[in-house]
N, C-alpha and C positions, 0 to 999 in steps of 0.2 A: 799441538792442535792443527789440523788441516781444514777441517770443515766447521763453518759457522757464519756468523754475521756480525758486521760492525754496526751498532746501534747508539743512538744518542739516549742518554739517561737525563730526564728532565725533572726538575722540581715541579710540584703543583702550581707555583706561581709562574711557570713558563721558562724559567732560567735553565740553559743547558749546562749540566754539571759536568759531564764528562762522556767520552765515547769509549765504548766497551766492546770487546770481542766476546759475543754470546755464543757459546757451543752447546748444541742441543736444543731441546724444546722445553716450553713451560715458562712460568713466571720467573722474574729475576728476585731471587731471595738474597743472595750475596754476591759480591763482585771482587774478584781477586786482583789485587794491585798490579800484578805483573801483566794483566791483559788490557790495561788502560792504554789507549792510543793517544788520547788528547785529554788532559786533566785540568779543569778550570777551578777546582776546589783546593788543589794542593794536597791530595791524598798520599802521594809518594813521600816516603820519608817521615811519615807521622808515627808517633809512638803507639803501642798497643793499648787498647781500653781508651783511647781519645775518642772524642765525639764531634766529628766535623759537622759544620753548619753550612746552609746555603749562603753564598756571599750576597744574594739579593734580598731574600726575606728573613734570614736568620733561623729558619727551622732546622731542627737537628735531623741529620740524614741517617743516621745509625751509629754503629760503634765498630772501630777497628779491631779485629780478633785474628789469631792464628787459626786457621782451618786448613787441616791436612797439611801442615807444615808450612803453609804460605800465608803472608798477610792478606786479609780480606776485609771488605767493608760489609758488615751484615746489615742490611737496609732496614729502615723503619718504613713499612709498607704504606703509611698514611702521608708519607712526604714526597713520594714520587709518583709520576703519572704511570698508570697501568700499561705495562708493555708486555704483550704476550706474543713469544715467537714461536 
């Protein structure tokens, strides 16, 4: 991927969860683990179908799934701040 933006994904409580390389336009629905540049949650190396939580407030962020052959975090839209790129 050559074009895109590095953005911070934040929990609703304000904790910065990770920095993500967003390619394309629109809402963030899933985050591919390989595109994380800074991970404060520890998503890399987690098992498939695990449900990571925010280290600050404990809300469930989503579920780790295999999407298009890559591990990705399918986000719960009610736990992260709305970021529209």
